[in-house]
Backbone as numpy.savetxt, mean C-alpha at the origin, in Angstrom:
# Nx Ny Nz CAx CAy CAz Cx Cy Cz
12.38 4.50 47.62 13.75 4.58 47.44 14.01 3.79 45.52
13.20 2.29 45.73 13.57 1.65 44.82 12.92 2.19 43.29
11.90 2.35 43.98 10.89 3.31 42.60 11.57 4.07 41.85
12.29 4.97 42.94 13.55 6.06 41.83 14.49 4.99 41.10
14.95 4.37 41.99 15.80 3.48 41.00 14.92 2.77 39.85
14.21 2.36 39.87 13.52 0.95 39.09 13.43 2.46 37.47
12.83 3.27 37.81 12.28 4.55 36.53 13.50 4.60 35.68
14.63 5.03 36.70 15.80 5.23 35.60 16.55 4.05 34.75
16.44 2.85 35.63 16.90 1.64 34.91 15.81 1.30 33.98
14.52 1.60 33.88 13.62 0.77 32.83 14.03 1.78 31.25
14.46 3.38 32.01 14.60 4.15 30.79 15.59 4.32 30.02
17.02 3.62 30.68 18.38 3.13 30.09 17.85 2.14 29.07
17.02 0.89 29.59 16.77 -0.30 29.10 16.77 -0.42 27.51
15.23 0.41 28.09 14.57 0.76 26.26 15.62 1.69 25.84
16.16 2.80 26.24 17.26 3.30 25.12 18.51 2.73 24.89
18.85 1.58 25.61 20.28 0.64 25.01 19.42 -0.09 24.12
18.07 -0.77 24.55 17.66 -1.80 23.51 17.20 -0.96 21.84
16.83 0.36 22.26 16.81 1.08 20.22 18.08 1.40 19.81
19.28 1.39 20.39 20.56 1.57 19.85 21.17 0.31 19.39
20.97 -1.17 20.20 21.29 -2.52 20.01 20.32 -2.57 18.48
19.14 -2.53 18.24 18.37 -2.77 17.21 18.44 -1.86 16.33
19.08 -0.49 16.59 19.42 -0.05 15.46 21.19 -0.32 14.90
22.06 -0.49 15.81 23.14 -1.07 15.27 22.93 -2.60 14.63
22.04 -3.03 15.12 22.09 -4.58 14.30 21.26 -4.65 12.73
20.91 -3.50 12.47 20.01 -3.15 11.68 21.24 -2.69 10.55
22.02 -2.12 10.97 22.95 -1.01 10.19 24.50 -2.32 9.69
24.60 -2.88 11.06 25.78 -3.53 10.62 25.60 -5.24 9.94
26.30 -5.41 9.37 25.24 -6.66 8.22 26.21 -7.86 9.31
25.27 -8.94 8.82 25.92 -10.27 9.83 25.99 -11.36 8.69
26.50 -12.18 9.04 26.88 -13.68 8.08 24.97 -13.91 8.03
24.80 -14.29 6.79 23.52 -15.36 6.61 23.94 -16.75 6.61
22.32 -17.30 7.01 22.58 -18.47 6.83 22.27 -19.18 5.26
22.24 -20.47 5.58 22.23 -20.99 3.97 20.53 -20.81 3.71
20.19 -21.35 4.64 18.60 -21.14 4.61 17.90 -20.07 4.30
18.47 -18.84 4.85 17.41 -17.80 4.41 18.28 -17.09 3.41
19.56 -17.36 2.98 19.89 -17.18 1.61 19.12 -17.76 0.47
19.21 -19.21 0.15 18.33 -19.57 -0.57 16.76 -18.89 -0.46
16.46 -18.80 0.27 14.88 -18.23 0.50 15.03 -16.91 -0.01
16.03 -16.26 0.19 15.88 -14.97 -0.35 16.21 -15.03 -1.92
17.36 -15.82 -2.43 17.08 -16.02 -3.79 15.73 -16.62 -4.09
15.05 -17.36 -3.46 13.78 -17.74 -4.26 12.66 -16.98 -4.74
13.13 -15.68 -3.45 11.98 -14.73 -3.35 12.13 -13.32 -4.51
13.24 -13.63 -4.73 13.89 -12.36 -5.70 12.96 -12.58 -7.11
13.74 -14.41 -7.38 13.10 -14.83 -8.59 11.57 -14.70 -9.03
10.90 -15.36 -7.59 9.52 -15.18 -7.97 9.21 -14.20 -7.98
9.27 -12.65 -8.00 8.71 -11.24 -8.07 9.72 -10.81 -9.23
11.15 -11.68 -9.55 11.92 -10.21 -10.51 12.57 -9.52 -10.18
12.68 -9.55 -8.92 13.75 -8.13 -8.33 14.67 -8.25 -8.77
15.60 -9.12 -9.01 17.03 -9.21 -9.38 16.71 -8.07 -11.23
15.41 -8.50 -12.01 15.46 -7.05 -13.06 14.90 -5.86 -12.48
14.02 -5.81 -11.87 13.75 -4.12 -11.56 15.06 -3.49 -10.88
15.76 -4.63 -10.04 16.98 -3.91 -9.56 18.13 -3.21 -10.55
18.16 -4.08 -11.52 19.37 -4.11 -12.73 18.81 -2.67 -13.55
17.22 -2.66 -13.76 17.13 -1.64 -14.98 16.12 -0.30 -14.20
15.82 -0.52 -12.96 15.30 1.05 -12.18 16.04 1.41 -11.47
16.02 2.73 -11.98 16.89 3.95 -11.46 16.75 3.93 -10.10
17.87 4.58 -9.43 18.08 4.40 -7.86 17.15 6.01 -7.67
16.28 6.10 -6.76 15.74 7.51 -6.16 16.52 8.39 -4.82
17.52 7.14 -4.33 18.31 7.89 -3.05 19.35 8.18 -4.14
20.25 8.74 -3.63 21.82 8.85 -3.94 23.05 9.23 -2.19
23.88 8.94 -2.36 24.64 9.27 -1.46 25.10 8.43 -0.18
25.66 8.87 0.93 25.34 8.48 2.24 24.14 7.73 2.56
22.85 8.97 2.15 21.86 8.60 3.22 21.21 7.23 2.04
21.10 7.29 1.03 20.94 6.38 0.39 21.37 5.25 0.21
22.93 4.75 0.40 23.42 3.41 1.16 22.76 2.77 2.35
22.56 4.28 3.41 22.25 3.39 4.73 20.76 3.00 4.58
19.79 3.58 3.52 18.70 3.23 3.77 18.77 2.07 2.83
19.59 1.68 2.11 19.42 0.44 1.48 19.73 -0.68 2.24
20.84 -0.51 3.01 21.48 -1.43 3.83 20.29 -1.75 5.19
19.53 -0.66 5.54 18.47 -0.74 6.26 16.94 -1.97 5.94
16.69 -1.63 4.54 16.03 -1.76 3.84 16.34 -3.43 4.14
17.38 -4.06 3.33 17.80 -4.93 2.99 17.71 -5.83 4.46
17.91 -5.27 5.53 18.74 -6.22 6.73 16.95 -6.15 7.40
15.91 -5.40 6.87 14.74 -5.75 7.67 14.02 -6.63 6.94
13.99 -6.51 5.02 13.83 -7.54 4.50 14.07 -9.12 4.73
15.52 -8.87 5.45 15.76 -10.33 5.73 15.39 -10.70 7.02
15.04 -10.05 7.79 14.63 -10.29 9.05 13.01 -10.96 8.53
12.38 -10.10 8.13 10.95 -10.38 7.79 11.15 -11.48 6.95
11.72 -11.87 6.16 12.11 -13.04 5.27 12.15 -14.21 6.47
13.02 -14.25 7.52 13.43 -15.11 8.20 12.41 -15.83 9.17
11.75 -14.61 9.43 10.20 -14.73 10.40 9.27 -15.42 9.73
9.11 -15.56 8.27 8.30 -15.68 7.89 6.93 -14.77 7.58
7.04 -13.85 7.41 6.45 -12.66 7.56 5.96 -11.74 5.70
5.00 -12.76 5.17 5.33 -12.39 4.20 4.38 -11.12 3.42
3.45 -10.89 4.39 2.63 -9.37 3.99 2.27 -9.64 2.25
1.67 -10.35 2.19 1.33 -10.56 0.19 0.13 -9.36 0.09
-0.86 -8.95 0.99 -1.28 -7.77 0.65 -0.70 -6.20 0.31
0.34 -6.34 1.57 0.81 -4.91 1.26 2.10 -4.91 0.23
2.46 -6.56 -0.12 3.44 -6.76 -1.08 2.22 -5.87 -2.46
1.17 -6.28 -3.00 0.73 -6.29 -3.74 0.21 -4.89 -3.97
0.30 -4.12 -2.75 -0.11 -2.37 -2.64 1.15 -1.66 -3.38
2.43 -2.17 -2.70 3.71 -1.89 -3.55 4.23 -2.14 -4.97
3.26 -3.35 -4.93 3.57 -3.89 -6.67 2.75 -2.80 -7.49
1.26 -2.58 -7.38 0.31 -1.69 -7.54 1.08 -0.36 -8.31
1.65 -0.03 -6.50 2.35 2.09 -6.67 4.16 1.85 -7.37
4.30 0.33 -8.00 5.81 0.12 -8.57 6.84 0.54 -7.46
6.45 0.46 -6.09 7.77 0.79 -4.98 8.27 -0.40 -4.77
9.85 -0.28 -3.94 10.04 -1.43 -3.37 10.07 -1.72 -2.33
10.03 -3.34 -1.93 9.79 -4.04 -0.72 10.84 -3.49 0.35
12.40 -3.19 -0.25 13.22 -2.92 0.46 12.98 -1.38 0.97
12.80 -0.51 0.33 12.74 1.05 0.47 11.69 1.03 1.18
10.49 0.25 0.89 9.60 0.90 2.21 9.39 0.07 3.31
9.99 -0.83 3.70 10.82 -1.46 4.95 11.32 -0.36 5.41
12.70 -0.07 4.90 13.63 1.13 5.36 12.59 2.45 5.87
11.93 2.68 5.23 11.09 3.96 5.79 10.23 3.65 7.01
9.81 2.26 6.93 9.22 2.32 7.90 9.93 2.19 9.19
11.55 1.32 9.39 12.25 1.44 10.23 12.68 2.78 10.92
13.20 3.41 10.23 13.72 4.72 9.62 12.91 5.82 10.80
11.54 5.44 10.79 10.31 6.30 10.97 10.27 5.91 12.36
9.88 4.37 12.43 10.20 3.92 14.26 11.39 4.54 14.95
12.55 4.49 14.45 13.68 5.15 15.21 13.25 6.65 15.60
12.98 6.90 14.62 12.53 8.75 14.74 11.53 9.07 15.85
10.52 8.18 15.42 9.47 8.11 17.01 10.30 8.13 18.20
10.93 7.48 18.36 11.93 7.03 19.63 12.13 8.33 20.04
12.92 9.28 19.12 13.53 10.38 19.71 12.65 11.13 19.90
11.52 11.34 18.82 10.18 12.08 19.00 9.55 12.24 20.17
9.39 11.03 21.21 8.45 10.72 22.03 9.21 11.69 23.42
10.44 11.43 23.42 11.44 12.26 24.27 10.97 13.52 23.79
11.23 13.82 23.18 11.24 15.44 22.48 9.71 15.98 23.10
8.90 15.81 22.72 7.52 15.99 23.17 7.69 16.01 24.64
7.89 15.12 25.25 7.35 15.27 26.90 8.66 16.49 27.32
9.96 16.50 26.66 10.67 17.72 27.07 9.67 19.27 26.84
8.92 19.13 25.93 8.04 20.42 25.78 7.32 20.36 26.67
6.55 19.38 26.78 5.41 19.16 27.98 6.07 19.39 29.56
6.93 18.96 29.89 7.84 19.35 31.20 8.29 20.47 31.15
8.32 21.20 30.09 8.75 22.68 30.40 7.59 23.54 30.58
6.39 23.06 30.21 5.72 24.26 30.40 4.87 23.59 31.74
5.52 22.87 32.19 5.43 22.55 33.81 3.55 21.09 33.87
2.96 20.72 32.89 2.30 19.85 32.91 2.30 18.57 34.02
3.62 17.85 33.01 4.16 16.32 34.27 5.28 16.53 34.17
5.74 15.76 34.99 7.35 15.33 35.45 7.57 14.07 35.58
6.24 13.21 35.47 7.36 12.04 35.97 7.99 11.05 34.74
8.92 10.55 35.19 10.14 9.83 34.02 9.63 8.73 33.24
8.54 8.19 34.05 7.86 7.39 33.09 7.31 7.72 32.12
6.82 9.03 32.10 5.59 9.17 30.42 7.05 9.65 29.43
7.93 9.67 29.70 8.80 9.44 28.10 9.14 8.26 27.45
9.27 7.51 28.50 8.80 6.24 27.79 8.22 5.64 27.01
7.23 5.78 27.67 5.50 5.30 27.18 5.52 6.35 25.69
5.75 7.32 25.97 5.51 8.38 24.74 6.65 8.10 23.56
7.68 7.60 24.01 8.64 6.69 22.83 7.89 5.68 22.22
8.07 5.09 22.95 7.07 3.54 21.96 5.97 3.75 21.43
5.11 4.62 21.68 3.91 4.90 21.32 4.24 5.80 19.94
5.01 6.93 19.84 5.08 7.47 18.96 6.14 6.51 17.90
7.14 5.64 18.25 7.83 4.89 17.37 6.70 3.56 16.85
5.65 3.53 17.37 4.92 2.37 17.10 3.65 2.91 15.83
3.47 4.17 16.33 2.88 4.91 15.50 3.42 5.46 13.94
4.33 6.03 14.19 5.24 6.31 12.92 5.85 4.93 11.83
5.75 3.81 12.61 6.07 2.42 12.22 4.91 2.13 11.20
3.86 2.53 11.74 2.88 2.10 10.67 2.03 3.18 10.14
2.61 4.44 9.90 2.14 5.37 9.37 2.39 5.32 7.75
3.25 4.44 7.10 3.46 4.03 5.99 2.87 2.90 5.46
2.32 2.28 6.21 1.10 1.24 5.68 -0.14 1.75 5.40
-0.55 2.89 6.38 -1.73 3.83 6.03 -1.52 4.06 4.43
-0.10 4.90 4.62 -0.12 5.78 3.31 -0.55 4.96 1.67
0.30 3.94 1.83 0.47 2.81 0.61 -1.44 2.14 0.87
-1.62 1.98 1.31 -2.93 0.93 1.11 -3.75 2.36 0.77
-4.33 3.64 1.00 -4.93 4.38 0.19 -4.38 4.76 -0.96
-3.00 4.73 -1.49 -2.71 5.24 -2.63 -2.93 3.97 -3.51
-2.89 2.88 -3.12 -3.40 1.54 -3.95 -4.58 1.62 -4.25
-5.24 1.48 -3.59 -6.74 1.61 -3.50 -7.22 2.62 -4.70
-6.60 3.92 -4.58 -6.77 4.84 -5.65 -6.50 4.29 -6.97
-5.25 3.87 -7.32 -5.06 3.41 -8.23 -5.55 2.08 -8.85
-5.57 1.26 -7.99 -6.82 -0.14 -8.21 -8.07 0.12 -8.96
-8.78 1.30 -8.28 -9.68 2.21 -8.85 -9.82 1.99 -10.37
-9.06 3.60 -10.35 -7.89 3.62 -12.05 -8.46 2.49 -12.74
-7.04 1.45 -12.61 -7.09 0.00 -13.04 -8.51 -0.41 -13.34
-9.17 -0.32 -12.56 -10.13 -1.16 -12.70 -11.36 -0.71 -14.02
-11.16 0.60 -13.87 -11.83 1.74 -14.97 -10.88 1.27 -16.33
-9.84 1.62 -16.46 -8.78 0.87 -17.87 -9.33 -0.49 -18.15
-9.29 -1.41 -17.42 -9.65 -2.84 -17.43 -11.00 -2.90 -18.22
-11.79 -2.04 -17.98 -13.42 -1.88 -18.43 -13.71 -1.92 -19.91
-12.57 -0.99 -20.18 -12.53 0.03 -21.39 -11.63 -1.36 -22.25
-10.40 -1.57 -21.92 -9.77 -2.54 -22.03 -10.42 -3.95 -22.99
-11.53 -4.27 -22.10 -12.06 -5.67 -22.79 -13.07 -4.97 -23.60
-13.83 -3.82 -23.66 -14.55 -3.44 -24.94 -13.20 -3.29 -26.26
-11.92 -3.21 -26.19 -11.29 -2.54 -27.29 -11.09 -4.52 -27.66
-10.89 -4.91 -26.58 -10.42 -6.73 -26.82 -11.68 -7.14 -27.87
-13.36 -6.98 -27.31 -14.16 -7.10 -28.21 -13.89 -6.93 -29.59
-14.20 -5.35 -29.44 -13.69 -5.07 -30.66 -13.22 -5.46 -31.97
-11.86 -5.56 -31.08 -10.74 -6.40 -32.06 -11.17 -7.50 -32.67
-11.92 -8.23 -31.64 -12.35 -10.04 -32.06 -13.22 -9.82 -33.24
-14.34 -8.94 -33.25 -15.20 -8.95 -34.19 -14.73 -8.03 -35.16
-13.21 -7.87 -35.68 -13.03 -7.26 -36.36 -12.14 -8.41 -36.88
-12.48 -9.66 -36.85 -11.62 -11.01 -37.18 -10.12 -11.67 -36.55
-9.54 -10.53 -35.42 -8.08 -10.60 -35.06 -8.51 -11.73 -34.11
-7.37 -12.68 -34.15 -7.58 -13.92 -32.92 -7.03 -13.14 -31.47
-7.31 -14.29 -30.38 -7.57 -13.54 -29.52 -6.14 -13.09 -29.04
-5.09 -13.49 -28.93 -3.75 -13.09 -29.19 -3.45 -11.71 -29.57
-3.60 -11.64 -30.63 -3.47 -10.45 -31.60 -4.26 -9.28 -30.72
-5.35 -9.70 -30.46 -6.46 -8.46 -29.94 -6.05 -8.22 -28.78
-5.97 -8.83 -27.96 -5.25 -8.80 -26.59 -3.90 -7.41 -26.36
-3.00 -8.39 -27.51 -1.59 -6.89 -27.44 -2.29 -5.89 -28.40
-3.11 -5.78 -29.30 -3.80 -4.51 -29.78 -4.33 -3.52 -29.18
-5.05 -4.05 -28.09 -5.63 -3.43 -27.55 -4.84 -2.73 -26.45
-4.38 -3.68 -25.70 -3.02 -2.65 -24.90 -1.91 -1.81 -25.34
-1.68 -1.65 -26.55 -1.35 -0.85 -27.51 -1.75 0.44 -27.67
-3.11 0.42 -27.45 -3.73 1.93 -27.87 -3.61 3.30 -26.99
-2.76 2.76 -25.59 -2.58 3.97 -25.00 -1.73 3.58 -24.13
-0.90 4.97 -23.77 0.11 4.50 -23.07 0.23 5.24 -21.32
-1.02 4.85 -20.91 -1.04 5.04 -19.37 -0.08 4.11 -18.50
-0.37 4.05 -17.35 0.42 3.54 -16.79 -0.12 1.92 -16.49
-1.39 1.84 -16.57 -2.30 0.99 -16.65 -2.34 -0.14 -17.56
-2.38 0.15 -19.10 -2.17 -0.39 -19.99 -0.39 -0.95 -20.33
0.54 -0.13 -19.72 1.76 -0.46 -19.75 1.94 -1.95 -19.18
1.37 -1.42 -17.68 1.58 -2.86 -17.23 1.04 -4.31 -17.77
0.02 -3.94 -18.08 -0.62 -5.24 -19.01 -0.07 -5.27 -20.76
0.61 -4.48 -20.95 1.43 -4.73 -22.26 2.75 -5.47 -21.83
2.93 -4.96 -20.82 4.22 -5.73 -20.21 4.06 -6.73 -20.01
2.92 -7.32 -19.48 2.65 -8.95 -18.80 2.65 -9.63 -19.92
1.85 -9.43 -21.10 1.74 -9.48 -22.31 3.18 -10.08 -23.71
4.14 -9.12 -22.79 4.83 -9.08 -23.71 6.01 -10.38 -23.16
5.93 -10.40 -21.97 6.58 -11.10 -21.02 6.25 -12.86 -21.07
4.82 -12.71 -21.73 3.94 -13.96 -21.82 4.49 -14.85 -22.74
5.10 -13.66 -24.05 5.73 -14.34 -25.25 7.28 -15.05 -25.37
8.15 -14.13 -24.18 9.12 -14.71 -23.66 9.38 -15.65 -23.04
8.28 -15.56 -22.19 8.49 -17.10 -21.16 7.58 -18.23 -21.64
7.24 -18.04 -22.66 6.10 -19.25 -23.31 4.96 -19.78 -23.20
4.43 -18.88 -21.55 2.79 -18.68 -21.27 1.86 -17.97 -21.72
0.63 -18.38 -21.78 -0.65 -17.51 -22.43 -1.04 -16.32 -22.32
-1.05 -15.87 -23.21 -1.70 -14.37 -22.48 -2.30 -14.30 -21.61
-3.43 -15.12 -21.30 -4.66 -14.94 -19.84 -3.67 -15.56 -19.13
-2.82 -16.26 -18.67 -2.21 -17.03 -18.01 -0.65 -15.63 -17.31
-0.79 -14.73 -18.40 0.06 -13.39 -18.01 -0.63 -12.69 -17.16
-2.05 -12.31 -17.74 -2.82 -11.86 -17.12 -3.32 -11.97 -15.69
-3.33 -13.38 -15.53 -3.57 -13.46 -14.33 -2.57 -13.39 -13.25
-1.40 -14.12 -13.52 -0.52 -13.63 -12.94 -0.29 -12.11 -12.21
-0.21 -10.96 -13.28 -0.70 -9.50 -13.03 -1.83 -9.29 -11.81
-2.71 -10.42 -12.20 -3.72 -9.76 -11.46 -3.31 -10.43 -9.67
-2.66 -11.76 -9.72 -2.09 -12.26 -8.59 -1.06 -11.30 -7.76
0.03 -10.68 -8.94 0.64 -9.76 -8.55 -0.07 -8.39 -7.48
-0.70 -7.78 -8.48 -1.18 -6.47 -7.77 -2.49 -6.44 -6.90
-2.66 -7.81 -6.89 -3.99 -8.16 -6.15 -5.81 -7.06 -6.88
-5.72 -7.15 -8.03 -6.76 -7.31 -8.91 -7.33 -8.72 -9.14
-8.59 -8.59 -8.76 -9.33 -9.69 -8.55 -10.20 -9.77 -10.35
-10.05 -8.63 -10.89 -10.64 -8.98 -12.11 -10.01 -9.33 -13.40
-8.87 -9.03 -13.44 -7.50 -9.71 -14.15 -7.76 -11.42 -13.76
-7.94 -11.70 -12.34 -7.59 -13.18 -12.10 -8.96 -13.91 -12.73
-9.94 -13.04 -12.68 -11.35 -13.64 -13.32 -11.26 -13.64 -14.83
-10.86 -12.78 -15.25 -10.57 -12.80 -16.70 -9.62 -13.74 -16.95
-8.98 -13.77 -16.41 -8.14 -15.35 -17.10 -8.35 -16.25 -17.07
-9.59 -16.76 -15.86 -9.76 -17.95 -15.63 -11.52 -17.78 -16.79
-11.80 -16.62 -17.17 -12.96 -17.16 -18.13 -11.91 -17.40 -19.09
-11.19 -16.36 -20.22 -10.29 -16.62 -21.10 -9.82 -17.99 -21.55
-9.46 -18.85 -20.02 -8.95 -20.08 -20.42 -10.40 -20.97 -20.75
-11.25 -20.64 -20.30 -12.32 -21.75 -20.75 -12.44 -21.77 -22.18
-12.70 -20.45 -22.73 -13.39 -20.43 -23.82 -12.12 -19.56 -25.35
-11.09 -19.95 -25.05 -10.04 -19.16 -25.69 -10.33 -19.76 -27.04
-10.48 -21.00 -27.26 -10.80 -21.66 -28.75 -12.09 -21.14 -29.35
-13.46 -20.70 -28.52 -14.47 -20.46 -29.48 -14.51 -18.65 -29.38
-14.75 -18.00 -30.93 -14.06 -16.79 -30.52 -15.23 -16.14 -30.21
-16.55 -16.82 -30.28 -18.16 -16.22 -30.85 -18.27 -15.71 -29.28
-17.54 -17.17 -28.08 -18.25 -17.18 -26.59 -17.00 -16.08 -26.22
-15.66 -15.84 -26.61 -14.83 -15.25 -25.98 -15.27 -13.75 -26.23
-15.80 -13.39 -27.44 -16.74 -11.62 -27.63 -17.91 -11.93 -26.48
-18.35 -12.81 -26.41 -19.63 -12.69 -25.14 -19.62 -12.32 -24.03
-17.99 -13.31 -23.73 -17.78 -13.15 -22.04 -16.98 -11.87 -22.24
-16.19 -11.20 -22.63 -15.64 -10.29 -22.77 -16.78 -8.84 -22.49
-17.52 -8.65 -23.66 -18.47 -7.73 -23.62 -19.57 -7.66 -21.94
-20.16 -9.11 -21.98 -20.79 -9.08 -20.50 -19.80 -8.78 -19.26
-18.94 -9.12 -19.35 -17.79 -8.81 -18.09 -17.34 -7.23 -18.05
-17.11 -6.60 -19.19 -17.29 -5.14 -19.28 -18.48 -4.49 -19.04
-19.47 -4.70 -19.67 -21.00 -4.64 -18.71 -20.71 -4.06 -17.47
-20.58 -5.59 -17.04 -20.60 -5.58 -15.47 -20.12 -4.96 -14.55
-18.42 -4.68 -14.90 -17.84 -3.87 -14.55 -18.06 -2.58 -14.96
-18.57 -1.98 -15.85 -19.09 -0.30 -15.60 -20.64 -0.47 -15.26
-21.68 -1.13 -14.99 -22.43 -1.24 -13.43 -21.99 -1.37 -12.71
-20.98 -2.27 -12.21 -19.92 -2.20 -10.85 -19.72 -0.33 -10.09
-18.62 -0.62 -11.20 -18.51 1.45 -11.10 -19.20 2.15 -11.09
-20.33 1.88 -11.71 -21.67 3.32 -11.52 -21.91 3.27 -10.18
-22.42 1.93 -9.91 -22.80 1.44 -8.40 -21.74 2.48 -7.49
-20.55 2.10 -7.55 -19.50 3.12 -6.47 -19.38 4.21 -6.42
-20.08 4.75 -8.01 -19.83 6.25 -7.79 -20.91 6.82 -7.08
-22.24 6.04 -7.46 -23.61 6.50 -6.74 -23.42 6.12 -5.07
-22.66 5.15 -4.74 -23.07 5.34 -3.58 -21.33 6.12 -2.36
-20.54 6.63 -3.11 -19.66 7.50 -2.67 -20.63 9.06 -2.66
-20.77 9.27 -4.08 -21.69 10.61 -4.17 -22.89 10.57 -2.84
-23.96 9.53 -2.62 -24.49 9.32 -1.43 -24.02 9.62 0.23
-22.63 9.26 0.06 -21.84 9.13 1.28 -21.50 10.98 1.54
-21.54 11.31 0.64 -20.89 12.51 0.42 -22.20 13.45 1.03
-23.40 13.17 -0.01 -24.46 14.01 0.22 -24.92 14.10 2.29
-24.74 12.56 2.55 -24.71 12.53 3.53 -24.01 13.08 4.90
-22.64 13.36 4.74 -22.03 13.89 5.03 -21.97 15.50 4.96
-22.65 15.90 3.89 -23.02 17.55 3.71 -24.52 17.61 4.76
-25.31 16.71 5.15 -26.30 16.64 5.67 -26.14 16.97 7.19
-25.13 16.30 7.61 -24.58 15.94 8.79 -24.25 17.52 9.38
-23.34 18.07 8.30 -22.33 19.02 8.72 -23.89 19.86 8.76
-24.57 20.21 7.98 -25.54 21.33 8.06 -26.36 21.52 9.41
-26.76 20.00 9.90 -27.52 19.85 10.90 -26.66 20.44 12.39
-25.39 19.97 11.99 -24.25 20.26 12.90 -24.64 21.98 13.08
-24.53 22.46 12.17 -23.99 24.12 11.46 -25.26 25.10 12.20
-26.86 24.27 12.08 -28.11 25.20 12.61 -28.07 24.23 13.74
-27.94 23.55 14.43 -27.49 22.88 16.26 -26.99 23.86 16.56
-25.73 24.37 16.31 -24.86 25.69 16.90 -25.30 26.96 16.66
-26.20 27.04 15.89 -26.71 28.60 15.81 -28.12 29.03 16.28
-28.87 27.45 16.84 -30.57 27.92 17.70 -29.22 27.51 19.12
-28.31 27.09 19.38 -28.00 27.41 20.80 -27.54 28.59 20.85
-26.66 29.39 19.70 -26.32 30.14 20.06 -27.18 31.45 20.08
-28.74 31.10 19.70 -29.94 32.64 20.04 -30.03 31.77 21.36
-30.80 30.67 21.67 -31.20 30.30 22.72 -30.61 30.52 24.39
-29.19 30.63 24.07 -28.33 30.43 25.22 -28.45 31.95 25.93
-28.85 32.94 25.38 -28.72 34.16 26.37 -29.84 34.19 27.18
-31.01 33.94 26.03 -33.12 33.69 26.63 -32.27 32.88 27.51
-32.24 31.74 27.52 -32.11 30.75 28.84 -31.23 31.05 29.75
-30.01 31.93 29.95 -29.65 32.50 30.93 -30.40 33.75 31.64
-31.03 33.97 31.13 -31.68 35.28 31.87 -32.67 34.62 32.87
-32.98 33.21 32.04 -34.58 32.82 32.63 -33.93 31.91 34.24
-32.57 31.49 34.12 -32.24 30.77 34.87 -31.80 32.19 36.13
-31.25 33.00 35.55 -30.82 33.81 36.54 -32.03 34.39 37.32
-33.19 34.63 36.64 -34.64 34.99 37.75 -34.94 34.26 38.28
């Protein structure tokens, strides 16, 4: 009798906790002074005030307002707990996505998973496979956890592809800078002129970083290093460090950029060859499995006859 009463109480407690967490996420509360100062510092560090003022909003209406409130609440909770998530923020910066919108997507998908788990149990229960009342609770928690981390996998996959494209652009960009230096331009002019050759997203990020460096008064190689730190690209940080050492000597700068571009091309070629080797190995395994299945299909009737005799 006690077990029959414990399971409904457990189910009700889990559902009540989910409703409470959803209400707490949607209803604004009074912010503490520490969290407010930390929030302002974080916005100032990543330029969120400028982005929010100049970036057009993707969502509109009531749904967009709910998503914005949820994103702010979850972002403040992360800030209060000290969860900075540097690598994930770098991935979002590469993809040019908002941190608050990403957290809102995670939270709303987690809530959707809480309702999807019992719905999945209802389907299974209708088919007559299982009737234990503890199953929907575990299904709800499992689906909420899986749905919550699905955006992380998507962001990391897309960011890895964009970083791969950015590294290719950086190699070509270094060659252009080296040619501009050989033509008699100074290093700041060569960096900006090479970034103005193309209108791709990678060169636009480099060009914007160099333009911001002129406004803020820092050197352009420091701006490239800050960009590399923001989007998690080590090549830009290494480039910034090397330019800071040889910025006054044009010949050494040309040699450094040319050797670095050549190294990046060799690395890219090695990665392409490795990827091609992995694909060829996977194709070989698939062919072996297909041959093994065909052999089993041929041998099975004869083996059955032998064992029947």
